[in-house]
Kinemage of the C-alpha trace (Angstrom):
@kinemage 1
@onewidth
@group {chain A} dominant
@subgroup {mainchain}
@vectorlist {calphas} color= white
{ca met a 1} P 0.004 -31.613 -17.054
{ca thr a 2} L -3.025 -33.295 -15.520
{ca ser a 3} L -2.882 -36.800 -14.055
{ca pro a 4} L -4.395 -39.524 -16.283
{ca thr a 5} L -6.438 -40.626 -13.248
{ca pro a 6} L -7.045 -37.578 -11.055
{ca ile a 7} L -8.290 -37.933 -7.484
{ca pro a 8} L -12.077 -37.469 -7.382
{ca phe a 9} L -13.068 -33.776 -7.245
{ca ser a 10} L -9.478 -32.652 -7.880
{ca glu a 11} L -10.023 -31.402 -11.448
{ca pro a 12} L -12.873 -29.887 -13.469
{ca pro a 13} L -14.637 -32.481 -15.647
{ca tyr a 14} L -12.995 -31.227 -18.851
{ca leu a 15} L -9.592 -32.068 -17.344
{ca ser a 16} L -10.763 -35.457 -16.094
{ca gly a 17} L -11.238 -37.053 -19.496
{ca leu a 18} L -14.878 -36.034 -19.942
{ca pro a 19} L -16.185 -34.224 -23.027
{ca ser a 20} L -17.116 -30.548 -22.841
{ca pro a 21} L -19.160 -28.370 -25.219
{ca tyr a 22} L -17.217 -25.276 -24.204
{ca phe a 23} L -13.485 -25.849 -24.550
{ca asn a 24} L -11.803 -26.002 -27.953
{ca glu a 25} L -8.224 -26.765 -28.933
{ca ser a 26} L -7.111 -23.184 -28.244
{ca his a 27} L -8.460 -23.416 -24.694
{ca arg a 28} L -6.796 -26.761 -24.041
{ca lys a 29} L -3.413 -25.599 -25.320
{ca trp a 30} L -3.731 -22.501 -23.162
{ca gln a 31} L -4.518 -24.637 -20.103
{ca lys a 32} L -1.354 -26.670 -20.576
{ca tyr a 33} L 0.743 -23.527 -20.975
{ca cys a 34} L -0.859 -21.961 -17.887
{ca arg a 35} L -0.271 -24.977 -15.711
{ca gln a 36} L 3.393 -25.228 -16.599
{ca phe a 37} L 4.077 -21.495 -16.266
{ca leu a 38} L 2.160 -21.052 -13.019
{ca glu a 39} L 3.547 -24.149 -11.359
{ca glu a 40} L 7.080 -23.010 -12.119
{ca asn a 41} L 6.683 -19.354 -11.210
{ca leu a 42} L 4.038 -19.216 -8.495
{ca leu a 43} L 2.309 -22.316 -7.187
{ca gln a 44} L 5.298 -24.300 -5.957
{ca his a 45} L 6.185 -21.413 -3.623
{ca ala a 46} L 2.673 -20.181 -2.798
{ca arg a 47} L 2.409 -21.620 0.722
{ca glu a 48} L 5.849 -20.337 1.652
{ca trp a 49} L 5.060 -16.835 0.384
{ca glu a 50} L 1.697 -16.813 2.130
{ca glu a 51} L 3.447 -17.594 5.409
{ca leu a 52} L 5.912 -14.767 4.749
{ca glu a 53} L 2.896 -12.546 3.908
{ca thr a 54} L 4.685 -11.228 0.808
{ca val a 55} L 5.245 -12.447 -2.724
{ca pro a 56} L 8.728 -11.364 -3.926
{ca glu a 57} L 8.630 -8.433 -6.322
{ca his a 58} L 10.485 -10.378 -9.011
{ca val a 59} L 7.437 -12.639 -9.418
{ca phe a 60} L 5.333 -9.715 -10.619
{ca his a 61} L 8.028 -8.811 -13.137
{ca thr a 62} L 8.283 -12.425 -14.353
{ca phe a 63} L 4.536 -12.549 -14.950
{ca asn a 64} L 4.532 -9.149 -16.577
{ca ala a 65} L 7.409 -10.022 -18.932
{ca ser a 66} L 5.377 -12.979 -20.216
{ca asn a 67} L 2.137 -10.986 -20.512
{ca met a 68} L 0.683 -13.233 -17.804
{ca leu a 69} L -1.045 -10.411 -15.943
{ca leu a 70} L -3.183 -9.381 -18.919
{ca pro a 71} L -5.511 -12.417 -18.582
{ca asn a 72} L -7.029 -10.698 -15.541
{ca leu a 73} L -8.615 -8.038 -17.748
{ca pro a 74} L -12.235 -8.496 -18.872
{ca ala a 75} L -12.702 -10.159 -22.242
{ca pro a 76} L -12.579 -9.129 -24.987
{ca leu a 77} L -9.189 -7.624 -24.293
{ca pro a 78} L -8.404 -3.986 -25.227
{ca ile a 79} L -7.016 -5.130 -28.570
{ca lys a 80} L -6.205 -1.715 -30.028
{ca trp a 81} L -4.234 -0.707 -26.977
{ca leu a 82} L -2.383 -4.010 -26.706
{ca glu a 83} L -1.407 -4.136 -30.372
{ca arg a 84} L -0.313 -0.516 -30.223
{ca leu a 85} L 1.957 -1.512 -27.315
{ca gly a 86} L 3.371 -4.418 -29.329
{ca ile a 87} L 1.406 -7.144 -27.505
{ca his a 88} L -0.157 -9.578 -29.958
{ca glu a 89} L -0.438 -12.822 -28.028
{ca ile a 90} L -0.486 -14.337 -24.547
{ca gly a 91} L 1.032 -17.767 -24.143
{ca gly a 92} L 0.430 -18.564 -27.790
{ca val a 93} L -3.148 -17.245 -27.829
{ca lys a 94} L -3.670 -14.241 -30.091
{ca val a 95} L -5.225 -11.325 -28.227
{ca arg a 96} L -7.880 -11.100 -30.954
{ca glu a 97} L -8.970 -14.687 -30.195
{ca trp a 98} L -9.095 -14.263 -26.422
{ca asp a 99} L -12.438 -14.953 -24.715
{ca tyr a 100} L -13.827 -15.484 -21.232
{ca leu a 101} L -13.111 -19.214 -21.366
{ca his a 102} L -9.405 -18.425 -21.653
{ca cys a 103} L -9.880 -16.095 -18.677
{ca leu a 104} L -11.686 -18.848 -16.747
{ca ile a 105} L -8.846 -21.304 -17.321
{ca tyr a 106} L -6.233 -18.806 -16.150
{ca leu a 107} L -8.122 -17.950 -12.972
{ca asp a 108} L -8.741 -21.595 -12.154
{ca glu a 109} L -5.095 -22.494 -12.646
{ca met a 110} L -3.916 -19.504 -10.586
{ca ala a 111} L -5.843 -20.796 -7.573
{ca arg a 112} L -4.530 -24.360 -7.638
{ca ser a 113} L -2.380 -23.878 -4.537
{ca gly a 114} L -5.538 -23.272 -2.526
{ca met a 115} L -4.058 -19.996 -1.283
{ca gly a 116} L -5.879 -16.838 -2.294
{ca gly a 117} L -3.155 -14.401 -1.284
{ca pro a 118} L -0.273 -15.119 -3.697
{ca pro a 119} L -2.312 -14.833 -6.918
{ca ala a 120} L -4.262 -11.840 -5.585
{ca ser a 121} L -0.985 -10.072 -4.804
{ca met a 122} L -0.487 -9.567 -8.540
{ca thr a 123} L -3.891 -9.752 -10.173
{ca ala a 124} L -6.148 -7.213 -8.466
{ca gly a 125} L -4.795 -4.204 -10.362
{ca phe a 126} L -5.337 -5.619 -13.827
{ca ala a 127} L -8.631 -7.227 -12.824
{ca phe a 128} L -10.268 -4.366 -10.934
{ca gly a 129} L -8.140 -1.207 -11.009
{ca ile a 130} L -7.412 -0.719 -14.710
{ca pro a 131} L -10.756 -1.652 -16.390
{ca pro a 132} L -12.679 1.514 -15.381
{ca thr a 133} L -10.087 3.703 -17.102
{ca leu a 134} L -10.251 1.525 -20.206
{ca lys a 135} L -14.042 1.583 -20.319
{ca tyr a 136} L -14.972 5.031 -19.035
{ca gly a 137} L -11.817 7.146 -19.097
{ca ser a 138} L -11.390 9.968 -21.594
{ca arg a 139} L -8.971 9.549 -24.463
{ca glu a 140} L -6.607 11.990 -22.775
{ca leu a 141} L -6.727 10.038 -19.499
{ca gln a 142} L -6.047 6.757 -21.276
{ca glu a 143} L -3.131 8.250 -23.181
{ca arg a 144} L -1.539 9.376 -19.923
{ca phe a 145} L -1.959 6.174 -17.958
{ca cys a 146} L -2.735 3.100 -20.091
{ca pro a 147} L 0.725 2.632 -21.650
{ca glu a 148} L 2.394 2.281 -18.237
{ca leu a 149} L -0.463 0.387 -16.577
{ca leu a 150} L -0.986 -2.188 -19.334
{ca thr a 151} L 2.742 -2.886 -19.577
{ca gly a 152} L 3.101 -3.269 -15.809
{ca lys a 153} L 5.474 -0.336 -15.407
{ca lys a 154} L 3.006 1.157 -12.938
{ca arg a 155} L 0.525 -0.644 -10.711
{ca cys a 156} L -3.066 0.231 -9.898
{ca cys a 157} L -5.616 -0.919 -7.318
{ca leu a 158} L -9.329 -0.382 -6.782
{ca ala a 159} L -10.311 1.642 -3.686
{ca ile a 160} L -14.035 1.515 -2.930
{ca thr a 161} L -14.551 0.142 0.586
{ca glu a 162} L -14.355 2.383 3.640
{ca pro a 163} L -14.393 1.744 7.395
{ca glu a 164} L -18.053 2.828 7.545
{ca ala a 165} L -19.200 1.846 4.047
{ca gly a 166} L -18.414 -1.585 2.619
{ca ser a 167} L -21.174 -3.182 0.571
{ca asp a 168} L -23.177 0.048 0.971
{ca val a 169} L -21.279 1.734 -1.838
{ca ala a 170} L -23.878 4.460 -2.353
{ca asn a 171} L -23.063 5.933 1.043
{ca ile a 172} L -19.285 6.239 0.951
{ca his a 173} L -17.865 9.257 2.778
{ca thr a 174} L -14.554 10.077 1.050
{ca thr a 175} L -14.926 13.497 -0.547
{ca ala a 176} L -13.301 15.122 -3.562
{ca thr a 177} L -13.922 18.857 -3.628
{ca leu a 178} L -13.124 20.804 -6.781
{ca thr a 179} L -11.048 23.949 -6.315
{ca pro a 180} L -12.560 27.238 -7.573
{ca asp a 181} L -10.331 27.207 -10.643
{ca gly a 182} L -11.652 23.760 -11.591
{ca gln a 183} L -8.166 22.304 -11.912
{ca thr a 184} L -7.780 20.198 -8.775
{ca tyr a 185} L -9.758 17.924 -6.464
{ca ile a 186} L -8.993 18.048 -2.730
{ca val a 187} L -9.549 14.524 -1.409
{ca asn a 188} L -10.273 13.649 2.217
{ca gly a 189} L -11.325 10.333 3.682
{ca gln a 190} L -10.314 6.735 4.268
{ca lys a 191} L -10.331 3.475 2.330
{ca lys a 192} L -9.977 0.100 4.009
{ca trp a 193} L -9.285 -3.503 2.970
{ca ile a 194} L -7.813 -2.388 -0.369
{ca thr a 195} L -6.130 -5.323 -2.098
{ca asn a 196} L -2.674 -4.472 -3.515
{ca gly a 197} L -2.941 -0.912 -2.237
{ca tyr a 198} L 0.372 -0.986 -0.392
{ca trp a 199} L 2.495 -1.372 -3.517
{ca ser a 200} L 0.228 0.289 -6.081
{ca asp a 201} L 1.175 3.538 -7.782
{ca tyr a 202} L -2.437 4.589 -8.343
{ca ala a 203} L -5.869 3.841 -6.947
{ca thr a 204} L -9.078 3.931 -8.952
{ca thr a 205} L -11.036 5.534 -6.133
{ca ala a 206} L -14.728 6.062 -5.443
{ca val a 207} L -15.193 9.585 -4.108
{ca arg a 208} L -18.099 11.861 -3.332
{ca thr a 209} L -18.084 14.880 -5.634
{ca gly a 210} L -21.749 15.743 -5.136
{ca gly a 211} L -24.609 15.320 -2.706
{ca pro a 212} L -25.708 12.203 -0.815
{ca gly a 213} L -26.594 8.934 -2.462
{ca pro a 214} L -25.400 7.220 -5.646
{ca thr a 215} L -25.691 10.258 -7.925
{ca gly a 216} L -23.040 12.057 -5.891
{ca leu a 217} L -20.329 9.482 -6.598
{ca ser a 218} L -17.472 9.723 -9.080
{ca leu a 219} L -14.314 7.767 -9.881
{ca leu a 220} L -10.924 9.411 -9.570
{ca leu a 221} L -7.470 8.028 -10.391
{ca ile a 222} L -5.377 9.031 -7.369
{ca pro a 223} L -1.557 8.773 -7.088
{ca leu a 224} L -0.473 6.837 -3.989
{ca gln a 225} L 3.253 6.302 -3.542
{ca his a 226} L 4.898 9.281 -1.803
{ca his a 227} L 2.006 11.518 -2.847
{ca pro a 228} L 1.402 14.402 -0.411
{ca gly a 229} L -1.644 13.787 1.742
{ca val a 230} L -1.746 10.031 1.115
{ca thr a 231} L -0.836 7.527 3.843
{ca leu a 232} L -0.665 3.743 3.326
{ca arg a 233} L -0.399 0.974 5.901
{ca arg a 234} L -0.856 -2.774 5.600
{ca leu a 235} L -3.680 -4.497 7.415
{ca pro a 236} L -3.268 -7.903 9.087
{ca val a 237} L -6.057 -10.236 7.943
{ca ser a 238} L -7.002 -13.873 8.600
{ca gly a 239} L -6.461 -15.239 5.106
{ca gly a 240} L -4.930 -14.019 1.862
{ca arg a 241} L -2.244 -12.356 3.937
{ca ser a 242} L 0.193 -11.902 1.045
{ca ala a 243} L -2.315 -9.918 -1.053
{ca gly a 244} L -1.232 -6.580 0.412
{ca thr a 245} L -4.510 -5.602 2.088
{ca thr a 246} L -4.168 -1.890 2.840
{ca phe a 247} L -5.642 1.010 4.789
{ca ile a 248} L -5.438 4.281 2.815
{ca glu a 249} L -5.942 7.728 4.306
{ca phe a 250} L -6.400 10.910 2.268
{ca asp a 251} L -5.713 14.177 4.080
{ca glu a 252} L -6.092 17.204 1.808
{ca ala a 253} L -4.592 15.182 -1.046
{ca arg a 254} L -4.510 17.218 -4.246
{ca val a 255} L -5.422 15.323 -7.421
{ca pro a 256} L -5.636 16.805 -10.942
{ca ala a 257} L -9.229 17.213 -12.098
{ca ala a 258} L -8.108 15.617 -15.362
{ca asn a 259} L -7.797 12.325 -13.436
{ca leu a 260} L -11.586 12.020 -13.273
{ca ile a 261} L -12.707 8.706 -14.794
{ca gly a 262} L -15.867 9.375 -16.802
{ca ala a 263} L -18.302 12.080 -15.824
{ca glu a 264} L -18.938 13.517 -12.388
{ca gly a 265} L -21.834 11.699 -10.753
{ca ala a 266} L -21.457 8.600 -12.935
{ca gly a 267} L -19.266 6.711 -10.480
{ca met a 268} L -21.939 4.383 -9.097
{ca arg a 269} L -22.780 2.987 -12.522
{ca ser a 270} L -19.092 2.437 -13.279
{ca val a 271} L -18.485 0.719 -9.951
{ca met a 272} L -21.460 -1.616 -10.360
{ca ala a 273} L -20.415 -2.655 -13.859
{ca asn a 274} L -16.850 -3.235 -12.658
{ca phe a 275} L -18.148 -5.467 -9.865
{ca asn a 276} L -19.520 -7.975 -12.391
{ca his a 277} L -16.063 -8.924 -13.620
{ca glu a 278} L -14.696 -8.895 -10.071
{ca arg a 279} L -17.399 -11.255 -8.822
{ca phe a 280} L -16.819 -13.666 -11.693
{ca leu a 281} L -13.095 -13.760 -10.864
{ca val a 282} L -13.804 -14.333 -7.184
{ca ala a 283} L -16.227 -17.152 -7.998
{ca val a 284} L -13.718 -18.982 -10.192
{ca gly a 285} L -10.951 -18.730 -7.616
{ca gly a 286} L -13.263 -19.771 -4.794
{ca ala a 287} L -14.470 -22.804 -6.714
{ca arg a 288} L -10.881 -23.969 -7.206
{ca gln a 289} L -10.098 -23.422 -3.531
{ca ala a 290} L -13.113 -25.579 -2.691
{ca arg a 291} L -11.810 -28.208 -5.104
{ca val a 292} L -8.365 -28.193 -3.470
{ca ala a 293} L -9.862 -28.621 -0.010
{ca leu a 294} L -12.297 -31.371 -0.970
{ca ser a 295} L -9.837 -33.390 -3.071
{ca ala a 296} L -7.247 -33.197 -0.284
{ca ala a 297} L -9.817 -34.648 2.101
{ca met a 298} L -10.735 -37.315 -0.446
{ca ala a 299} L -7.101 -38.384 -0.831
{ca tyr a 300} L -6.673 -38.439 2.941
{ca val a 301} L -9.687 -40.646 3.741
{ca met a 302} L -8.710 -43.114 1.035
{ca arg a 303} L -5.385 -43.787 2.740
{ca arg a 304} L -6.174 -43.098 6.419
{ca glu a 305} L -6.816 -46.326 8.361
{ca ala a 306} L -9.350 -46.223 11.196
{ca phe a 307} L -12.079 -48.491 12.538
{ca gly a 308} L -10.555 -51.501 10.838
{ca gly a 309} L -10.123 -50.056 7.337
{ca pro a 310} L -9.777 -46.918 5.210
{ca leu a 311} L -11.939 -44.039 6.421
{ca val a 312} L -13.633 -43.825 3.043
{ca glu a 313} L -15.355 -47.140 3.784
{ca gln a 314} L -17.420 -45.401 6.453
{ca pro a 315} L -20.858 -44.400 5.055
{ca val a 316} L -20.944 -41.158 7.060
{ca val a 317} L -17.626 -40.106 5.503
{ca arg a 318} L -18.853 -40.856 1.993
{ca his a 319} L -22.063 -38.954 2.702
{ca arg a 320} L -20.159 -35.858 3.799
{ca leu a 321} L -17.994 -36.006 0.664
{ca ala a 322} L -21.048 -36.487 -1.536
{ca val a 323} L -22.888 -33.460 -0.142
{ca ala a 324} L -19.884 -31.186 -0.622
{ca gly a 325} L -18.985 -32.699 -3.995
{ca ala a 326} L -22.478 -32.206 -5.396
{ca gln a 327} L -22.394 -28.545 -4.456
{ca leu a 328} L -18.915 -28.096 -5.936
{ca glu a 329} L -19.594 -29.690 -9.304
{ca ser a 330} L -22.948 -27.918 -9.666
{ca leu a 331} L -21.231 -24.605 -8.976
{ca trp a 332} L -18.501 -25.317 -11.495
{ca ala a 333} L -21.012 -26.194 -14.207
{ca trp a 334} L -22.717 -22.857 -13.546
{ca ile a 335} L -19.410 -20.982 -13.725
{ca glu a 336} L -18.482 -22.633 -17.030
{ca gln a 337} L -21.882 -21.600 -18.358
{ca phe a 338} L -21.231 -18.021 -17.251
{ca ala a 339} L -17.898 -17.983 -19.059
{ca tyr a 340} L -19.541 -19.248 -22.234
{ca gln a 341} L -22.336 -16.662 -22.025
{ca leu a 342} L -19.860 -13.862 -21.358
{ca ser a 343} L -17.957 -14.961 -24.468
{ca arg a 344} L -21.089 -14.717 -26.605
{ca leu a 345} L -22.810 -11.595 -25.279
{ca glu a 346} L -21.848 -7.989 -25.884
{ca arg a 347} L -20.319 -6.567 -22.722
{ca asp a 348} L -23.065 -4.021 -22.045
{ca val a 349} L -25.737 -6.670 -22.572
{ca ala a 350} L -23.935 -9.094 -20.286
{ca asp a 351} L -23.708 -6.451 -17.537
{ca val a 352} L -27.512 -6.196 -17.549
{ca glu a 353} L -28.503 -9.792 -18.220
{ca leu a 354} L -25.902 -11.465 -16.014
{ca gly a 355} L -25.239 -8.805 -13.370
{ca gly a 356} L -27.693 -10.186 -10.840
{ca leu a 357} L -26.783 -13.776 -11.582
{ca thr a 358} L -23.077 -13.010 -11.223
{ca ala a 359} L -23.773 -11.600 -7.764
{ca leu a 360} L -25.719 -14.767 -6.964
{ca ala a 361} L -22.911 -16.999 -8.207
{ca lys a 362} L -20.322 -15.151 -6.128
{ca ala a 363} L -22.496 -15.450 -3.000
{ca his a 364} L -23.140 -19.133 -3.697
{ca thr a 365} L -19.420 -19.744 -4.170
{ca gly a 366} L -18.787 -18.537 -0.632
{ca arg a 367} L -21.287 -21.052 0.693
{ca val a 368} L -19.868 -23.898 -1.354
{ca leu a 369} L -16.332 -23.071 -0.253
{ca ser a 370} L -17.519 -23.016 3.346
{ca glu a 371} L -19.097 -26.464 2.930
{ca cys a 372} L -16.011 -27.963 1.271
{ca ala a 373} L -13.546 -26.386 3.717
{ca asn a 374} L -15.628 -27.485 6.689
{ca cys a 375} L -15.867 -30.993 5.226
{ca ala a 376} L -12.098 -31.128 4.768
{ca val a 377} L -11.301 -29.956 8.304
{ca leu a 378} L -13.704 -32.447 9.858
{ca leu a 379} L -12.411 -35.375 7.811
{ca phe a 380} L -8.793 -34.502 8.553
{ca gly a 381} L -9.737 -34.320 12.226
{ca gly a 382} L -7.010 -32.923 14.461
{ca asn a 383} L -4.718 -32.663 11.437
{ca gly a 384} L -7.194 -30.213 9.874
{ca tyr a 385} L -6.974 -28.037 12.961
{ca thr a 386} L -3.182 -27.840 12.819
{ca arg a 387} L -1.259 -25.185 10.898
{ca ser a 388} L 1.407 -27.608 9.725
{ca gly a 389} L 1.588 -31.219 8.663
{ca val a 390} L -0.666 -33.457 6.637
{ca gly a 391} L -3.835 -31.373 7.108
{ca glu a 392} L -2.398 -27.866 6.853
{ca ile a 393} L -4.057 -27.148 3.517
{ca ala a 394} L -7.490 -27.730 5.047
{ca glu a 395} L -6.698 -25.436 7.957
{ca lys a 396} L -5.382 -22.703 5.651
{ca ile a 397} L -8.354 -22.794 3.283
{ca tyr a 398} L -10.785 -22.841 6.220
{ca arg a 399} L -9.315 -19.516 7.379
{ca glu a 400} L -9.812 -18.045 3.915
{ca val a 401} L -13.558 -18.697 3.746
{ca pro a 402} L -14.556 -15.250 5.133
{ca gly a 403} L -12.297 -13.683 2.507
{ca met a 404} L -14.577 -15.244 -0.089
{ca arg a 405} L -17.900 -14.409 1.542
{ca ile a 406} L -17.233 -10.733 2.373
{ca pro a 407} L -15.178 -8.877 -0.327
{ca gly a 408} L -16.782 -7.812 -3.583
{ca gly a 409} L -20.109 -7.433 -1.792
{ca ser a 410} L -20.947 -9.417 1.335
{ca glu a 411} L -23.027 -12.533 0.921
{ca asp a 412} L -26.379 -11.311 2.235
{ca val a 413} L -26.171 -8.073 0.272
{ca leu a 414} L -25.447 -9.970 -2.945
{ca leu a 415} L -28.275 -12.450 -2.429
{ca asp a 416} L -30.680 -9.537 -2.107
{ca leu a 417} L -29.102 -7.660 -5.016
{ca ala a 418} L -29.395 -10.700 -7.283
{ca val a 419} L -33.153 -11.031 -6.832
{ca arg a 420} L -33.758 -7.285 -7.087
{ca gln a 421} L -31.827 -7.210 -10.370
{ca leu a 422} L -33.734 -10.193 -11.772
{ca val a 423} L -37.059 -8.559 -10.858
{ca lys a 424} L -35.930 -5.276 -12.415
{ca asn a 425} L -34.959 -6.997 -15.664
{ca tyr a 426} L -38.250 -8.872 -15.764
{ca lys a 427} L -40.294 -5.716 -15.274
{ca asn a 428} L -38.318 -3.850 -17.939
{ca lys a 429} L -38.856 -6.641 -20.454
{ca thr a 430} L -42.557 -7.103 -19.733
{ca lys a 431} L -43.147 -3.372 -20.078
{ca leu a 432} L -42.051 -3.689 -23.686
{ca leu a 433} L -44.857 -6.190 -24.232
{ca glu a 434} L -47.580 -4.031 -22.700
{ca arg a 435} L -50.138 -2.618 -25.098
{ca pro a 436} L -50.861 1.129 -24.837
{ca arg a 437} L -54.256 1.896 -23.349
{ca gly a 438} L -57.102 2.353 -25.807
{ca ile a 439} L -55.613 0.190 -28.550
{ca ser a 440} L -57.861 -2.626 -29.745
{ca lys a 441} L -56.800 -6.238 -29.438
{ca leu a 442} L -57.806 -6.709 -33.084
């Protein structure tokens, strides 16, 4: 339940008593359910679990039993599959009525602790690992894996990044060589910084089945746990430490050819489309982290006495809050607009029309989070530089900023990608308006 008078910047406008053109009664009921469920089962323990670097396994099962992992999937949800599995609603919302605004609310509420690790420890599989099989997998592949993946009996991660190929997806090195009988792929290579990899049963993996460049890439669903030729080890990282960031090594790992997701050589297109949903999720979570940091600083300067009065009476303090706050609220308005557009556009259309802009929004989120986290640390002073005490939340979020600006496509790569995609769309549309040569104007 939201406070009747929230601290400035602590809540999105629609939860601060202001009208919104986007959220209806279904969305508002869902928000109340989310807040209660997540506070009880995740958020109140999030800082403790982040320090332990592990979220207890029972938390995943609690979420799964209440269908509270399904909101990570792209909207619209896979209705036929869910209803076939006996899943008809999530927290009172019918799966047939689910849209991206419901997804937005869930993601925002999941990030309210300010810690990226605890929510990511459970969400990455449903958000990034499962969707390619749902969208591009053959009927036979879906029949083998979707029942267990969608019901949480098995877990899946997305394995794209490699030690030598991060944002440069087209040049990944991991190979999958088909045996002469056409029945098995032999996989060799490494994947790094794979969220949830350590406890996942499968990895939706980008592999090279052909020659160099993007046309040689494919997606393969690879077994992980105790599978011959597969080695997993956790990676220590600066922030999001409980998310299970993993290094995966494939050494002559044998994978059934039937585990190919889509067609050989079509992997790059599948990966790029999958990134759109991932970047939207990252942007929503990052915006809430920025909100947690900035509102914590706001609350602190309103009560902290210095220079003969509360810190907030100092013009330089108010200026710093204003600069960060303007960036935060502008970003959030943009994200709400994205959610609305995604709820109204067909998925394939949205991938084209919003792909570049989604990359831009994700990159911009990293910058806004950096501004808000930096603002919070500076206003907390020494307390913001200390890992415990009154300013610990600012210190923790500050360490998580690189985890926003790098994964899902590093910032500079995404800024470039966004403009290239916008130019490409413009040229494609204007070509349709061009008149063939030799045709009269009359």
